[in-house]
C-alpha positions in Angstrom: -76.9 39.6 -59.6 -78.8 42.6 -58.3 -77.6 45.8 -59.9 -76.5 46.7 -56.4 -74.5 43.8 -55.2 -70.5 44.4 -54.9 -68.5 43.6 -57.6 -66.9 40.1 -57.5 -63.4 40.4 -56.8 -61.1 39.2 -59.7 -59.3 35.8 -59.5 -55.8 36.1 -57.9 -54.9 32.6 -56.9 -52.1 31.1 -59.2 -50.6 28.0 -58.6 -47.7 28.4 -61.6 -44.2 29.1 -61.0 -43.1 32.5 -62.4 -40.8 32.0 -65.6 -37.8 32.7 -63.6 -38.7 30.3 -60.9 -39.4 27.4 -63.7 -36.3 28.5 -65.2 -34.4 27.9 -62.0 -36.0 24.8 -61.4 -35.1 23.2 -64.8 -31.2 24.3 -64.4 -31.4 23.0 -60.6 -32.9 19.4 -62.1 -30.6 19.3 -65.0 -27.6 19.8 -62.5 -28.9 17.3 -60.2 -29.6 14.2 -62.8 -25.8 15.2 -64.4 -23.6 15.2 -61.5 -25.7 13.6 -58.3 -27.9 10.9 -59.8 -25.3 7.9 -60.0 -23.8 8.7 -56.6 -27.1 8.4 -54.4 -26.8 5.0 -54.0 -22.9 4.7 -53.7 -22.9 7.0 -51.2 -25.5 5.2 -49.0 -22.9 2.0 -49.6 -19.7 3.8 -48.6 -21.3 5.5 -45.8 -20.5 9.5 -46.5 -21.3 12.1 -49.4 -18.8 12.1 -52.6 -16.1 14.4 -51.7 -17.0 16.2 -54.9 -20.5 17.0 -54.0 -20.1 20.0 -51.7 -18.2 22.0 -54.4 -20.8 21.3 -57.2 -23.6 22.2 -55.0 -21.7 25.7 -53.8 -20.9 26.4 -57.6 -24.3 26.4 -58.2 -25.4 28.8 -55.5 -27.4 26.2 -53.6 -25.4 26.6 -50.1 -25.9 30.5 -50.1 -29.5 30.5 -51.3 -30.9 32.5 -48.2 -27.6 34.6 -47.5 -27.5 38.1 -48.5 -26.0 39.0 -52.3 -23.6 41.1 -50.5 -22.2 38.1 -48.8 -21.8 36.1 -51.6 -25.3 34.5 -51.1 -28.6 34.3 -53.9 -30.8 36.0 -51.5 -33.3 33.9 -52.6 -36.8 34.0 -51.6 -38.4 31.2 -49.8 -40.3 29.9 -52.6 -37.2 29.3 -54.7 -35.4 27.9 -51.8 -38.1 25.3 -51.4 -37.8 24.7 -55.3 -34.1 24.0 -55.2 -34.5 21.6 -52.3 -37.1 19.5 -54.2 -35.2 19.1 -57.5 -32.1 18.1 -55.7 -33.7 15.6 -53.3 -35.8 14.3 -56.1 -32.4 12.9 -57.6 -30.5 12.4 -54.4 -32.1 13.1 -51.3 -28.9 13.4 -49.0 -27.2 15.7 -51.3 -30.2 17.9 -50.4 -28.9 18.1 -46.8 -26.1 20.3 -48.0 -29.0 22.7 -48.8 -31.0 22.4 -45.7 -28.2 22.6 -42.6 -26.5 25.7 -44.6 -29.6 27.4 -45.3 -30.8 26.7 -41.3 -27.4 28.1 -40.0 -27.4 30.7 -42.3 -31.2 31.9 -41.5 -29.9 32.1 -37.7 -26.8 34.1 -38.3 -28.8 36.4 -40.8 -31.8 37.4 -38.1 -29.4 37.4 -35.0 -25.9 37.9 -35.8 -24.2 41.6 -35.9 -22.7 42.8 -39.2 -19.4 42.3 -38.6 -20.1 38.6 -37.6 -22.4 38.2 -41.0 -19.4 39.5 -43.0 -17.0 37.3 -41.4 -19.1 34.0 -41.2 -21.6 34.2 -44.3 -19.5 34.4 -47.4 -17.4 31.0 -46.5 -20.9 29.0 -45.9 -22.3 30.8 -49.4 -18.9 29.6 -51.3 -19.0 26.1 -49.9 -15.6 26.5 -48.0 -16.8 25.8 -44.7 -19.6 23.6 -44.1 -21.7 24.1 -40.6 -23.8 22.1 -39.1 -26.4 22.6 -36.3 -26.0 21.5 -32.7 -29.2 21.4 -30.9 -30.4 17.9 -29.7 -28.6 16.4 -26.4 -29.0 12.7 -25.3 -31.5 13.5 -23.0 -33.0 16.4 -24.3 -34.5 16.4 -28.0 -37.9 17.5 -28.4 -37.8 19.4 -25.0 -34.9 21.6 -26.4 -35.7 24.4 -23.6 -34.0 21.9 -21.1 -31.0 22.0 -22.7 -27.9 21.0 -20.4 -24.7 22.0 -22.7 -23.4 24.9 -20.7 -21.1 28.0 -21.7 -19.5 29.5 -18.9 -18.6 33.3 -19.2 -15.0 34.0 -18.3 -12.5 36.9 -19.1 -11.8 36.3 -22.9 -14.9 34.9 -23.6 -17.1 31.3 -22.8 -16.1 28.0 -22.0 -18.5 25.4 -23.4 -19.0 21.9 -22.1 -21.2 18.8 -22.7 -22.5 16.7 -25.5 -24.8 17.5 -28.4 -26.1 14.5 -30.4 -28.0 13.2 -33.6 -26.0 16.1 -35.7 -26.8 15.9 -39.3 -23.6 16.6 -41.4 -21.7 16.4 -38.0 -19.0 13.9 -39.2 -17.6 16.5 -42.2 -18.9 20.1 -40.8 -16.1 22.3 -39.8 -18.3 24.8 -38.1 -21.4 24.7 -36.1 -24.3 26.9 -34.7 -23.7 25.6 -31.0 -27.1 25.9 -28.4 -25.8 26.2 -25.0 -27.0 27.4 -21.8 -26.0 30.5 -20.2 -28.5 30.8 -17.1 -31.0 28.7 -15.2 -34.0 31.2 -17.2 -35.5 28.1 -19.0 -35.8 28.6 -22.6 -34.5 32.3 -21.8 -31.5 30.9 -20.6 -30.4 29.5 -24.0 -27.8 31.2 -26.3 -26.4 30.7 -29.6 -22.6 30.3 -30.6 -20.8 29.7 -33.8 -18.1 27.5 -32.6 -15.1 26.1 -34.7 -15.0 22.1 -34.8 -11.3 21.8 -35.4 -10.3 22.0 -32.3 -8.4 19.1 -30.0 -11.2 19.6 -27.0 -13.9 18.3 -30.0 -14.6 15.1 -30.3 -16.7 13.2 -32.6 -18.5 9.9 -32.8 -20.4 8.8 -35.9 -23.7 6.9 -35.6 -24.2 3.7 -37.8 -27.7 4.5 -38.9 -30.6 2.5 -40.6 -30.4 5.6 -43.6 -29.0 8.5 -44.7 -25.9 7.1 -43.9 -24.2 9.8 -46.4 -24.5 12.5 -44.5 -22.6 11.3 -41.7 -25.0 12.1 -38.3 -22.8 12.4 -35.3 -22.5 12.6 -31.7 -20.3 15.8 -30.5 -18.7 16.3 -27.2 -17.2 19.7 -26.1 -14.4 19.6 -23.5 -14.1 22.9 -22.1 -13.8 24.4 -25.7 -13.0 28.2 -25.8 -15.4 30.1 -27.5 -14.5 34.0 -28.2 -16.6 36.4 -26.6 -17.2 38.0 -30.3 -18.9 34.4 -31.3 -21.8 34.7 -29.2 -24.3 35.1 -31.7 -27.4 37.9 -31.1 -28.4 38.6 -27.5 -27.4 36.2 -24.8 -30.3 34.2 -23.9 -32.2 34.7 -27.0 -30.8 31.5 -28.8 -33.8 29.3 -28.3 -35.8 31.9 -29.9 -33.3 32.4 -32.8 -33.7 28.4 -33.0 -37.3 28.1 -33.4 -37.9 30.9 -35.6 -35.2 29.1 -38.0 -37.5 25.7 -37.7 -40.5 27.5 -38.9 -38.9 28.0 -42.2 -37.0 24.7 -42.5 -39.9 22.6 -41.7 -41.5 23.5 -44.8 -38.3 22.8 -46.9 -37.9 19.1 -44.9 -41.6 18.5 -46.4 -40.6 19.2 -49.8 -37.5 17.2 -49.7 -39.4 14.5 -48.4 -42.1 14.5 -50.9 -39.8 15.2 -54.0 -38.0 11.6 -53.2 -41.2 10.0 -52.9 -42.2 11.8 -56.2 -39.2 9.7 -57.8 -40.3 6.7 -56.4 -44.1 7.0 -57.3 -42.8 7.9 -60.6 -40.7 4.5 -61.4 -43.8 2.6 -59.8 -46.0 4.0 -62.6 -43.4 3.3 -65.2 -43.2 -0.5 -63.8 -47.2 -0.3 -63.8 -47.2 0.3 -67.4 -44.8 -1.9 -68.7 -45.0 -5.1 -66.0 -47.9 -7.8 -67.8 -50.0 -9.9 -65.7 -52.7 -12.1 -66.7 -52.6 -11.0 -70.2 -52.3 -7.1 -69.5 -50.5 -4.2 -67.8 -50.5 -4.2 -64.1 -51.6 -1.0 -63.8 -54.9 -2.3 -65.6 -55.8 -3.7 -62.0 -57.6 -1.5 -59.9 -55.5 -3.3 -56.9 -52.2 -1.8 -58.6 -53.5 1.5 -59.7 -56.0 2.9 -57.0 -52.8 3.0 -54.2 -50.8 5.1 -56.9 -53.5 7.5 -57.4 -53.9 7.5 -53.5 -50.6 8.4 -53.3 -50.4 11.1 -55.8 -53.3 12.5 -54.2 -51.6 12.7 -51.1 -48.2 14.0 -52.3 -50.0 16.8 -54.2 -51.9 18.2 -51.0 -49.2 17.9 -48.8 -46.7 19.7 -51.5 -48.9 22.3 -51.4 -49.1 22.7 -47.9 -45.6 23.2 -47.9 -45.5 25.8 -50.5 -48.4 28.1 -48.9 -45.8 27.9 -45.8 -42.8 29.2 -47.9 -45.4 31.6 -49.8 -46.5 33.1 -46.4 -42.8 33.5 -45.1 -41.9 35.6 -48.2 -45.2 37.5 -48.0 -44.3 38.4 -44.3 -47.6 36.6 -43.2 -47.5 34.2 -40.2 -46.9 30.6 -41.1 -46.1 28.7 -38.1 -49.1 26.4 -38.7 -48.6 25.9 -42.0 -44.8 24.7 -41.6 -45.8 22.4 -38.7 -48.7 20.6 -40.7 -45.9 20.2 -43.3 -43.7 18.8 -40.8 -45.9 16.1 -39.5 -47.4 15.5 -42.9 -45.2 15.3 -45.5 -42.6 12.9 -44.1 -45.5 10.4 -43.2 -47.0 10.9 -46.6 -43.6 10.2 -48.4 -42.8 7.0 -46.3 -45.9 5.8 -47.0 -45.6 6.4 -50.5 -42.3 5.0 -51.0 -43.6 2.0 -49.5 -46.5 1.2 -51.9 -44.2 2.4 -54.8 -41.8 -0.5 -53.4 -44.6 -2.9 -53.1 -45.8 -2.3 -56.7 -42.2 -2.8 -57.8 -42.7 -6.3 -56.4 -39.4 -9.0 -55.8 -37.3 -6.1 -57.8 -38.1 -3.3 -55.4 -37.1 -5.4 -52.7 -33.8 -5.8 -54.0 -30.7 -3.6 -53.0 -30.5 -3.5 -56.8 -32.7 -0.6 -57.0 -32.9 2.4 -54.4 -36.7 1.7 -53.4 -35.6 0.5 -50.1 -32.9 3.0 -49.5 -35.5 5.8 -50.2 -37.6 4.2 -47.3 -34.6 4.3 -44.7 -33.7 7.6 -45.7 -37.1 9.0 -45.3 -37.7 7.7 -42.0 -34.8 9.9 -40.7 -37.3 12.7 -41.4 -40.1 11.7 -39.4 -37.8 12.1 -36.4 -35.3 14.8 -37.3 -36.3 18.6 -37.0 -39.0 17.9 -34.4 -41.3 14.8 -34.4 -44.6 14.6 -35.3 -46.1 15.0 -32.0 -44.2 18.0 -31.4 -45.4 19.7 -34.9 -48.9 18.6 -33.8 -48.6 20.1 -30.8 -47.5 23.5 -31.9 -50.6 23.7 -34.4 -53.1 22.7 -31.4 -52.0 25.6 -29.7 -52.4 27.6 -32.5 -55.8 26.3 -33.2 -57.5 26.1 -29.9 -55.1 28.7 -28.0 -52.6 27.3 -25.5 -54.9 27.3 -22.5 -57.0 24.8 -24.4 -54.4 22.9 -25.6 -52.0 19.9 -24.5 
């Protein structure tokens, strides 16, 4: 190297978790295996989460991960939040919704609510005494959320909320909701956010009979002239949609990690089966037709996982992360479904039986190929960032 050449920069890339993060992961993993493992299939058969699970998850501090410490939360960084979601979802994919949905609601409250609202609302979410849900999607508007029609009419004592929200995860069990409603005809800037008590006779809920994630109680919620106090408008009128999208940029990476963790568990089971199952005088893993698809699965999981963690790392560093979060949202669930399917095929006839959770994992994972934004919407966001809005769809 010439003597006048600039010094090479020192390597600062580090793919290891800190000692604190590793200890946290081990703690959550031990909790999940001890408390949740046996409930995954039981809850699916029954159609709701075990009544003990929310309290146990809250006692571990997992419902308040992103909530400031002064309100009883953990004030965790984004990467640590992803770690927790991974460890729970690896054991009980549906229990991880008890981290995801409160986190998403708390994220909106933390950035948009005033001090009084935060001090009133966040502690109950953090300690698990209140389970919130997130009401955005409507029967006619899912991906095109800027066209929402649920309406909040201003009146002397506050607001009157009317209309129907659908596909609400935890909608049957939640006591409160962030509800996004139209307060003017200004398109996306006519959407406002409200924190609504669901224990009201003018709120009607109907459950879905779903293919998967049956335990989370996905629901339609109808608001029939529900009175909402003025102080439950969250943030500035007309900024609800903006706050919602900011929350999604974070949650999409968490969703990716949930899916990949579930798929990793399926892959581990398939690898163990490939070691132990004999065919033609040797373990089936010795046959390329069995081992090579599992290699591909492991490779795809690793690649997608780092996209998710880069999004979270960038969030913690205060860097733009919209591209990475939306890459994670379309790619990770697809990888997870494909891996879970391959794992089932590796297990053969045993995997096709409901005695094992292989089929349930596929059913559960498909839901997050849809929820929180379809692959097409995520790709649209990325295309506009890469090409420039004027050159993209």
